[in-house]
Structures are given as C-alpha cells and as structure tokens.
VOLORO-444164 format. One record per residue (C-alpha): x, y negated, z negated; residue number from 1; residue in one letter. Coordinates in pm, 1 decimal. Last residue first. Layout:
// VOLORO-444164
+----------+----------+----------+------+------+
!       c1 !       c2 !       c3 ! resi ! resn !
+----------+----------+----------+------+------+
!        X !        Y !        Z !  NUM !    A !
...
+----------+----------+----------+------+------+
END
This chain:
// VOLORO-444164
+----------+----------+----------+------+------+
!       c1 !       c2 !       c3 ! resi ! resn !
+----------+----------+----------+------+------+
!  -1856.8 !  -8244.1 !   5165.0 !  298 !    E !
!  -1567.0 !  -8455.4 !   5107.2 !  297 !    A !
!  -1275.6 !  -8279.6 !   4929.8 !  296 !    P !
!  -1236.2 !  -8364.0 !   4567.7 !  295 !    A !
!   -976.8 !  -8635.9 !   4503.2 !  294 !    S !
!   -655.5 !  -8548.6 !   4337.0 !  293 !    P !
!   -649.1 !  -8635.6 !   3981.5 !  292 !    L !
!   -512.3 !  -8960.9 !   3877.3 !  291 !    S !
!   -212.7 !  -8951.1 !   3657.0 !  290 !    L !
!     38.0 !  -8940.4 !   3925.0 !  289 !    R !
!    200.0 !  -9276.2 !   3854.1 !  288 !    S !
!     51.0 !  -9311.8 !   3524.8 !  287 !    G !
!    335.3 !  -9171.9 !   3298.5 !  286 !    G !
!    146.0 !  -8856.0 !   3137.1 !  285 !    L !
!    139.6 !  -8645.3 !   3480.1 !  284 !    Y !
!    526.5 !  -8653.8 !   3496.7 !  283 !    E !
!    570.7 !  -8629.0 !   3149.4 !  282 !    F !
!    761.5 !  -8276.8 !   3161.5 !  281 !    F !
!    963.7 !  -8421.3 !   3451.1 !  280 !    E !
!   1164.3 !  -8635.8 !   3187.6 !  279 !    S !
!   1154.6 !  -9012.1 !   3258.9 !  278 !    D !
!   1077.3 !  -9069.1 !   2872.9 !  277 !    P !
!   1364.2 !  -8842.9 !   2756.3 !  276 !    S !
!   1237.4 !  -8577.6 !   2526.2 !  275 !    L !
!   1239.7 !  -8505.2 !   2165.2 !  274 !    V !
!    944.6 !  -8299.2 !   2074.2 !  273 !    M !
!    765.9 !  -8272.8 !   1746.0 !  272 !    T !
!    475.1 !  -8025.5 !   1672.3 !  271 !    S !
!    318.3 !  -8078.3 !   1306.3 !  270 !    N !
!    -22.4 !  -7983.2 !   1450.3 !  269 !    R !
!     71.1 !  -7682.0 !   1639.1 !  268 !    Q !
!    -51.7 !  -7627.9 !   1980.0 !  267 !    M !
!    145.4 !  -7890.7 !   2133.2 !  266 !    L !
!    378.9 !  -7687.4 !   2362.3 !  265 !    A !
!    112.7 !  -7450.9 !   2487.5 !  264 !    R !
!   -144.7 !  -7718.7 !   2582.3 !  263 !    E !
!    123.7 !  -7916.6 !   2737.9 !  262 !    Y !
!    247.0 !  -7629.4 !   2949.6 !  261 !    A !
!   -110.6 !  -7546.2 !   3043.0 !  260 !    T !
!   -168.5 !  -7926.7 !   3154.1 !  259 !    M !
!    150.1 !  -7898.5 !   3351.3 !  258 !    S !
!     47.4 !  -7585.3 !   3549.6 !  257 !    R !
!   -285.0 !  -7727.5 !   3633.4 !  256 !    Y !
!   -145.5 !  -8058.8 !   3768.6 !  255 !    F !
!    110.5 !  -7839.1 !   3975.5 !  254 !    E !
!   -173.2 !  -7624.4 !   4126.6 !  253 !    F !
!   -375.5 !  -7947.7 !   4203.4 !  252 !    F !
!    -75.3 !  -8105.1 !   4381.9 !  251 !    E !
!    -22.4 !  -7753.3 !   4581.3 !  250 !    Q !
!   -379.2 !  -7722.8 !   4684.0 !  249 !    D !
!   -444.1 !  -7406.3 !   4903.1 !  248 !    Q !
!    -82.2 !  -7272.0 !   4901.2 !  247 !    G !
!    -51.1 !  -7292.8 !   4511.0 !  246 !    F !
!   -370.8 !  -7095.6 !   4492.5 !  245 !    A !
!   -247.8 !  -6815.4 !   4698.8 !  244 !    E !
!     71.0 !  -6820.6 !   4509.6 !  243 !    A !
!   -105.9 !  -6804.8 !   4193.7 !  242 !    F !
!   -333.9 !  -6491.7 !   4319.3 !  241 !    I !
!     -6.4 !  -6336.8 !   4429.8 !  240 !    S !
!    149.2 !  -6403.5 !   4121.9 !  239 !    N !
!   -135.1 !  -6257.5 !   3912.7 !  238 !    R !
!   -156.0 !  -5939.4 !   4146.3 !  237 !    Q !
!    208.8 !  -5895.8 !   4106.0 !  236 !    A !
!    189.6 !  -5956.8 !   3720.6 !  235 !    D !
!    -93.9 !  -5682.0 !   3740.8 !  234 !    A !
!    115.7 !  -5433.9 !   3926.0 !  233 !    E !
!    392.1 !  -5500.8 !   3710.1 !  232 !    G !
!    170.3 !  -5418.9 !   3387.9 !  231 !    R !
!     17.4 !  -5119.0 !   3545.0 !  230 !    I !
!    370.1 !  -4996.1 !   3624.9 !  229 !    I !
!    492.2 !  -5069.9 !   3266.6 !  228 !    E !
!    201.3 !  -4904.1 !   3139.8 !  227 !    A !
!    246.0 !  -4608.2 !   3333.9 !  226 !    E !
!    608.4 !  -4581.7 !   3211.7 !  225 !    R !
!    517.3 !  -4634.5 !   2855.2 !  224 !    R !
!    242.2 !  -4388.7 !   2884.6 !  223 !    A !
!    488.3 !  -4151.1 !   3027.4 !  222 !    D !
!    750.2 !  -4227.7 !   2764.3 !  221 !    S !
!    478.7 !  -4172.5 !   2489.4 !  220 !    V !
!    378.9 !  -3829.2 !   2613.5 !  219 !    L !
!    751.4 !  -3700.4 !   2679.1 !  218 !    E !
!    830.0 !  -3807.0 !   2330.1 !  217 !    V !
!    506.5 !  -3665.5 !   2175.5 !  216 !    V !
!    581.2 !  -3326.8 !   2362.9 !  215 !    T !
!    966.0 !  -3343.9 !   2235.0 !  214 !    R !
!    816.2 !  -3408.4 !   1873.3 !  213 !    D !
!    558.7 !  -3107.1 !   1928.7 !  212 !    A !
!    831.3 !  -2883.1 !   2051.5 !  211 !    Q !
!   1053.9 !  -2973.7 !   1778.5 !  210 !    A !
!    770.3 !  -2906.3 !   1535.3 !  209 !    R !
!    679.1 !  -2591.3 !   1694.0 !  208 !    V !
!   1055.5 !  -2474.3 !   1692.9 !  207 !    R !
!   1081.7 !  -2593.7 !   1321.2 !  206 !    L !
!    762.5 !  -2409.0 !   1213.5 !  205 !    A !
!    916.4 !  -2074.0 !   1367.5 !  204 !    A !
!   1232.8 !  -2102.0 !   1177.3 !  203 !    E !
!   1016.5 !  -2191.5 !    862.3 !  202 !    E !
!    837.9 !  -1891.8 !    921.5 !  201 !    G !
!   1126.9 !  -1662.5 !    997.6 !  200 !    R !
!   1279.3 !  -1784.2 !    671.4 !  199 !    A !
!    965.3 !  -1708.3 !    465.2 !  198 !    R !
!    962.0 !  -1363.8 !    606.3 !  197 !    E !
!   1322.4 !  -1314.9 !    508.0 !  196 !    D !
!   1250.4 !  -1442.4 !    168.9 !  195 !    T !
!    939.6 !  -1227.7 !    127.4 !  194 !    A !
!   1130.7 !   -926.6 !    251.6 !  193 !    E !
!   1416.7 !  -1014.9 !      3.4 !  192 !    R !
!   1148.8 !  -1049.0 !   -278.6 !  191 !    E !
!    979.5 !   -707.0 !   -163.6 !  190 !    R !
!   1328.8 !   -546.4 !   -201.4 !  189 !    E !
!   1403.4 !   -704.1 !   -558.8 !  188 !    A !
!   1086.7 !   -603.9 !   -681.0 !  187 !    R !
!   1138.3 !   -240.8 !   -548.0 !  186 !    M !
!   1490.5 !   -234.4 !   -705.5 !  185 !    R !
!   1329.4 !   -367.2 !  -1044.5 !  184 !    A !
!   1054.6 !   -121.7 !  -1030.2 !  183 !    F !
!   1325.0 !    176.4 !   -976.2 !  182 !    T !
!   1503.1 !     37.1 !  -1279.0 !  181 !    A !
!   1228.5 !      3.5 !  -1494.5 !  180 !    E !
!   1089.5 !    357.7 !  -1394.4 !  179 !    L !
!   1428.9 !    538.3 !  -1446.4 !  178 !    N !
!   1410.8 !    573.5 !  -1833.3 !  177 !    Q !
!   1057.1 !    685.9 !  -1801.7 !  176 !    S !
!   1152.9 !    981.9 !  -1565.7 !  175 !    P !
!   1026.3 !    939.8 !  -1206.9 !  174 !    L !
!    685.9 !   1096.2 !  -1138.1 !  173 !    N !
!    523.4 !   1379.5 !   -947.1 !  172 !    T !
!    188.4 !   1495.8 !  -1067.6 !  171 !    Q !
!    -42.4 !   1768.7 !  -1005.9 !  170 !    K !
!    192.7 !   1989.0 !   -823.2 !  169 !    L !
!     37.2 !   2304.1 !   -692.9 !  168 !    R !
!     79.3 !   2694.1 !   -704.6 !  167 !    V !
!   -169.3 !   2941.8 !   -550.1 !  166 !    D !
!   -290.2 !   3295.3 !   -565.6 !  165 !    L !
!    -41.7 !   3439.8 !   -812.4 !  164 !    V !
!   -109.9 !   3814.7 !   -853.0 !  163 !    E !
!    -59.3 !   3975.0 !  -1181.4 !  162 !    L !
!     33.7 !   4325.8 !  -1284.7 !  161 !    G !
!    352.4 !   4197.3 !  -1472.1 !  160 !    L !
!    591.6 !   4317.6 !  -1203.1 !  159 !    A !
!    380.4 !   4129.0 !   -922.4 !  158 !    A !
!    475.7 !   3816.1 !  -1096.1 !  157 !    A !
!    818.3 !   3783.3 !   -924.5 !  156 !    R !
!    668.6 !   3825.8 !   -578.2 !  155 !    A !
!    383.7 !   3591.2 !   -631.3 !  154 !    R !
!    634.3 !   3338.0 !   -778.2 !  153 !    A !
!    844.2 !   3348.8 !   -462.6 !  152 !    Q !
!    538.4 !   3307.0 !   -247.7 !  151 !    A !
!    369.5 !   3042.9 !   -443.9 !  150 !    T !
!    694.9 !   2835.8 !   -460.4 !  149 !    I !
!    733.1 !   2872.0 !    -54.0 !  148 !    E !
!    371.9 !   2745.4 !    -19.6 !  147 !    D !
!    433.8 !   2461.5 !   -239.3 !  146 !    M !
!    735.9 !   2356.2 !    -47.0 !  145 !    L !
!    552.6 !   2366.9 !    278.0 !  144 !    R !
!    255.5 !   2140.5 !    120.0 !  143 !    S !
!    532.7 !   1894.4 !     13.2 !  142 !    R !
!    633.9 !   1866.9 !    372.9 !  141 !    E !
!    387.1 !   1584.7 !    412.7 !  140 !    A !
!    613.8 !   1346.4 !    208.5 !  139 !    S !
!    667.7 !   1320.6 !   -163.4 !  138 !    L !
!    892.7 !   1623.3 !   -227.2 !  137 !    I !
!   1050.9 !   1534.0 !    120.8 !  136 !    T !
!   1143.2 !   1189.8 !     -7.7 !  135 !    N !
!   1285.8 !   1332.0 !   -348.3 !  134 !    S !
!   1515.1 !   1524.4 !   -130.2 !  133 !    T !
!   1509.0 !   1908.9 !    -24.4 !  132 !    V !
!   1804.9 !   1969.0 !    215.1 !  131 !    G !
!   1989.2 !   2195.3 !    -42.2 !  130 !    D !
!   1741.1 !   2349.2 !   -304.7 !  129 !    A !
!   1630.8 !   2162.8 !   -626.2 !  128 !    G !
!   1274.8 !   2163.3 !   -519.4 !  127 !    L !
!   1273.5 !   2535.3 !   -454.6 !  126 !    V !
!   1487.2 !   2655.1 !   -770.0 !  125 !    A !
!   1343.0 !   2399.4 !  -1004.6 !  124 !    R !
!    982.3 !   2517.4 !   -890.3 !  123 !    I !
!   1092.2 !   2881.0 !   -935.5 !  122 !    T !
!   1237.6 !   2811.3 !  -1281.9 !  121 !    P !
!    892.8 !   2653.9 !  -1386.3 !  120 !    N !
!    674.2 !   2937.2 !  -1224.0 !  119 !    I !
!    833.1 !   3241.0 !  -1380.7 !  118 !    I !
!    860.3 !   3140.4 !  -1754.1 !  117 !    G !
!    492.3 !   2997.2 !  -1689.3 !  116 !    E !
!    394.1 !   3352.6 !  -1601.3 !  115 !    L !
!    544.4 !   3511.7 !  -1896.6 !  114 !    R !
!    359.9 !   3247.1 !  -2118.8 !  113 !    E !
!     34.1 !   3321.4 !  -1929.8 !  112 !    E !
!     57.8 !   3681.1 !  -1997.8 !  111 !    G !
!    118.3 !   3637.3 !  -2350.6 !  110 !    A !
!   -202.2 !   3421.1 !  -2370.1 !  109 !    R !
!   -386.2 !   3680.7 !  -2165.3 !  108 !    I !
!   -327.5 !   3959.4 !  -2402.3 !  107 !    G !
!    -39.6 !   3973.9 !  -2668.7 !  106 !    G !
!   -102.6 !   4346.5 !  -2728.3 !  105 !    A !
!    155.3 !   4450.3 !  -2479.0 !  104 !    G !
!    277.0 !   4194.3 !  -2238.3 !  103 !    V !
!    426.2 !   4429.8 !  -1965.8 !  102 !    A !
!    255.4 !   4756.8 !  -2036.3 !  101 !    Q !
!    -84.9 !   4575.8 !  -2063.8 !  100 !    R !
!    -38.1 !   4412.7 !  -1722.9 !   99 !    F !
!     80.4 !   4728.7 !  -1581.1 !   98 !    Q !
!   -224.9 !   4895.8 !  -1693.7 !   97 !    V !
!   -444.9 !   4598.8 !  -1586.9 !   96 !    V !
!   -332.0 !   4607.0 !  -1239.5 !   95 !    D !
!   -463.5 !   4296.3 !  -1029.7 !   94 !    T !
!   -502.6 !   4046.0 !  -1319.7 !   93 !    I !
!   -570.0 !   3709.9 !  -1140.0 !   92 !    R !
!   -389.3 !   3382.5 !  -1071.6 !   91 !    F !
!   -427.0 !   3010.2 !  -1006.2 !   90 !    R !
!   -116.6 !   2775.5 !  -1085.9 !   89 !    A !
!    -77.1 !   2434.5 !  -1213.3 !   88 !    F !
!    223.7 !   2191.8 !  -1198.5 !   87 !    A !
!    353.9 !   1899.1 !  -1379.9 !   86 !    D !
!    684.7 !   1727.2 !  -1204.9 !   85 !    V !
!    922.7 !   1477.2 !  -1348.1 !   84 !    V !
!   1157.5 !   1378.4 !  -1097.8 !   83 !    L !
!   1548.7 !   1313.7 !  -1091.4 !   82 !    R !
!   1718.1 !   1137.3 !   -786.1 !   81 !    R !
!   2005.4 !   1331.4 !   -734.1 !   80 !    D !
!   1967.0 !   1332.7 !   -340.3 !   79 !    D !
!   1946.5 !   1703.0 !   -352.6 !   78 !    S !
!   1669.2 !   1732.2 !   -576.1 !   77 !    P !
!   1689.1 !   1730.1 !   -946.8 !   76 !    T !
!   1376.4 !   1871.5 !  -1141.1 !   75 !    V !
!   1251.9 !   1765.3 !  -1470.2 !   74 !    E !
!    960.2 !   1981.8 !  -1652.9 !   73 !    I !
!    615.2 !   1914.4 !  -1752.1 !   72 !    T !
!    469.3 !   2224.3 !  -1904.7 !   71 !    A !
!    246.7 !   2454.7 !  -1677.9 !   70 !    T !
!   -111.4 !   2451.8 !  -1654.7 !   69 !    D !
!   -255.6 !   2778.7 !  -1612.6 !   68 !    I !
!   -566.3 !   2908.8 !  -1408.3 !   67 !    S !
!   -758.6 !   3229.7 !  -1391.8 !   66 !    L !
!   -941.9 !   3395.8 !  -1099.5 !   65 !    I !
!  -1177.9 !   3645.0 !  -1260.1 !   64 !    R !
!  -1131.8 !   3992.6 !  -1372.6 !   63 !    D !
!  -1083.4 !   3901.1 !  -1754.3 !   62 !    D !
!   -921.5 !   4177.6 !  -1946.2 !   61 !    Y !
!  -1106.4 !   4373.7 !  -2210.0 !   60 !    Y !
!   -956.0 !   4613.8 !  -2468.8 !   59 !    V !
!  -1129.9 !   4917.4 !  -2606.7 !   58 !    V !
!  -1031.3 !   5127.5 !  -2904.9 !   57 !    D !
!  -1018.2 !   5484.7 !  -2965.9 !   56 !    Q !
!  -1019.5 !   5655.5 !  -3277.7 !   55 !    I !
!  -1303.8 !   5500.9 !  -3509.7 !   54 !    F !
!  -1550.3 !   5627.4 !  -3262.9 !   53 !    P !
!  -1444.0 !   5831.8 !  -2934.5 !   52 !    I !
!  -1556.4 !   5627.2 !  -2656.9 !   51 !    K !
!  -1845.0 !   5588.7 !  -2416.5 !   50 !    F !
!  -1938.6 !   5342.2 !  -2130.1 !   49 !    N !
!  -2237.6 !   5130.9 !  -2007.2 !   48 !    L !
!  -2188.0 !   4938.2 !  -1692.4 !   47 !    G !
!  -1924.1 !   4741.3 !  -1491.0 !   46 !    P !
!  -1672.9 !   4957.9 !  -1304.9 !   45 !    E !
!  -1302.5 !   4888.3 !  -1374.2 !   44 !    E !
!  -1280.5 !   5103.3 !  -1664.8 !   43 !    I !
!   -931.7 !   5246.8 !  -1737.6 !   42 !    V !
!   -887.4 !   5537.7 !  -1965.9 !   41 !    Q !
!   -638.6 !   5671.3 !  -2216.7 !   40 !    R !
!   -387.2 !   5417.2 !  -2247.8 !   39 !    I !
!   -179.4 !   5456.6 !  -2551.3 !   38 !    Q !
!   -195.0 !   5242.4 !  -2864.1 !   37 !    G !
!   -329.1 !   5503.6 !  -3097.0 !   36 !    F !
!   -610.2 !   5573.6 !  -2853.0 !   35 !    Q !
!   -679.7 !   5303.6 !  -2605.1 !   34 !    L !
!   -969.1 !   5259.6 !  -2349.4 !   33 !    V !
!   -894.5 !   4979.5 !  -2116.6 !   32 !    L !
!  -1129.4 !   4745.8 !  -1974.2 !   31 !    A !
!  -1206.3 !   4530.7 !  -1680.1 !   30 !    R !
!  -1424.9 !   4227.9 !  -1677.3 !   29 !    E !
!  -1640.2 !   4003.1 !  -1475.2 !   28 !    R !
!  -1917.4 !   4281.2 !  -1423.3 !   27 !    E !
!  -1946.9 !   4319.9 !  -1802.3 !   26 !    D !
!  -1821.1 !   4640.0 !  -1957.0 !   25 !    V !
!  -2042.5 !   4781.4 !  -2223.7 !   24 !    V !
!  -1931.8 !   4986.9 !  -2519.2 !   23 !    F !
!  -2084.3 !   5312.3 !  -2707.5 !   22 !    I !
!  -1908.1 !   5504.7 !  -2934.4 !   21 !    S !
!  -1962.6 !   5312.9 !  -3230.9 !   20 !    S !
!  -2335.7 !   5329.4 !  -3177.9 !   19 !    L !
!  -2347.6 !   5694.6 !  -3158.0 !   18 !    F !
!  -2137.1 !   5716.7 !  -3475.9 !   17 !    L !
!  -2355.2 !   5463.7 !  -3666.2 !   16 !    V !
!  -2662.4 !   5664.3 !  -3560.5 !   15 !    V !
!  -2497.4 !   5987.6 !  -3662.1 !   14 !    A !
!  -2424.4 !   5848.4 !  -4004.9 !   13 !    L !
!  -2778.4 !   5709.8 !  -4058.0 !   12 !    I !
!  -2899.6 !   6048.3 !  -3955.0 !   11 !    I !
!  -2666.0 !   6241.4 !  -4182.1 !   10 !    V !
!  -2773.5 !   5974.1 !  -4459.2 !    9 !    P !
!  -3118.1 !   6047.4 !  -4406.7 !    8 !    I !
!  -3104.4 !   6426.0 !  -4400.3 !    7 !    I !
!  -2944.3 !   6474.2 !  -4736.3 !    6 !    Y !
!  -3226.9 !   6284.8 !  -4935.6 !    5 !    A !
!  -3481.2 !   6453.0 !  -4702.3 !    4 !    I !
!  -3328.9 !   6793.1 !  -4798.7 !    3 !    R !
!  -3361.2 !   6706.6 !  -5165.3 !    2 !    R !
!  -3719.0 !   6614.6 !  -5138.8 !    1 !    M !
+----------+----------+----------+------+------+
END
C-alpha cells in the first residue's frame, strides 16, 4: 500500500510534466520556443511539438496578412493647402526571430506601433514632396503616390521582420478650420458661374426678342403694303365701275351720287346745314330736275 501511495503522485507528476511539454502550432501561426528569454527554436510548420516544461516558453505569432489603421495626420502639399489624411496598411510577419528581437515582448501591438511610426512619416514625406499638390493627391495620380509610399514603408519595415504589402488612404479631407472658407469660396464660384449663365441667357433672350420684333415689323409692313395694294386695286376697280356707269347714263349717275350725298349728310337726327338756296347741292330738290330720267323703251 505504501508503494502504491508513492507511485500515484509520481504518475501524476509525470503526466503533468508530459502535458506541460506538449504544445500545438496552428497552420495560421508560427511559434518561438524561448528559454530564459532567449530563442531556442523556431517552429514554422503546424503540428505537435515538445518543449522543456517550466523552463521553456512558447510565443505564437500570426502568420496571416494583418491590417493596421493609422492615426489621422495632417500633410502639407507643395501648394500649401493642408489636408487631413487617414490611411490603412496591410502587412505580415516574414521573420519571427527578427520581429521578436525588434519589438521584444510587446508582440503584435508593439509591432503595429513601430510600423505606424514608419508609415505616417513616409506619408508626410511623399505627399509633401516638390511637385505634389492637393489636386495631385485627389486625382488619378493618387495610386502612383500610394505605390511609392508602400515601397518606402516596405524598405524601412524590413528591419522589423515585417513586409508591408499595401498602404492606402481611406480619407482625404480639409482641416475643419478651412472647410468653411473653402465652402464659401466654392459658393462664390458657383454664384459667379450662375450669374454668368443668367447674363448669357438674358443676352440670348434679347437677341431672340429683337429678332422677333424685327420679324413682326417686317410682317406687319408686308401686310400693310399688300393691304394698300389690294385697297388701291379695289378703288381702281370701283372707279372703273363708276366710270362705266357714268358713261352709260350720265344724268342717272349724277342723280344717284346726289342721293347718296343727301343720305350721308343727313344721317344724324339733329343735323343742321346752312346753304344757299341756289346751291348745287340742292340741284335735285329744286324741282327743275326733280323728275327721274325715263326708263328706256322696251
């Protein structure tokens, strides 16, 4: 019984030591085996591995592509128009030994801080270079600038055991204190353009109105001319008819004209006329010529 009492603790201790010596590396990870803070082994393949219990420790690092959102910074392009930019980067750990030596026990978080300290100055340097204006940053050349930032950041991050895969700008805005002035300038420009458009529209409207007035004058003038021509032709035709009638029976024509004159002169009820009794106007009222001309014999 005493032997069994001693064996059971030994077996339990052996099982604990065995389990403590086993560790598993996932296919998405790589691991470092540390002994008193010194690197003893690099595990890059997934699977079951062993270490010395209580003496050696295992540190795991993500082998996948990681991302980092950098802090918002201000950049000043060559046209002195300040911009607020917000970037993100994609990176991965390529050398876990070099990464461990560079960041120590801080791990991924410390590596991200070191990487951000590389990316932000690189963004300021590239976007603030000679020839790079705010319009360049906001144009299609932005992709070329991002490629240049990525290349410079990759070269500097290699010392940390990191590979920078891509750096992109998420947002590019004006500083808040400049927004109102910029909006005011944009409004002024749009109002000026609107004023110019209205002026051009009014000018075009005046041209159209002038052309329409000219057309109206020409049409009215042509119509009046044609009316005068028609009226003249009608008067000529009327005079021709009168002349023909006068030629057929002169006395009857004179009588008809006199009756027409009487009718027109005495149209109003209170018409008053002062004439000499022997006036020619009363020629057919005097009696000497009152008789109508006789009708022609059949």
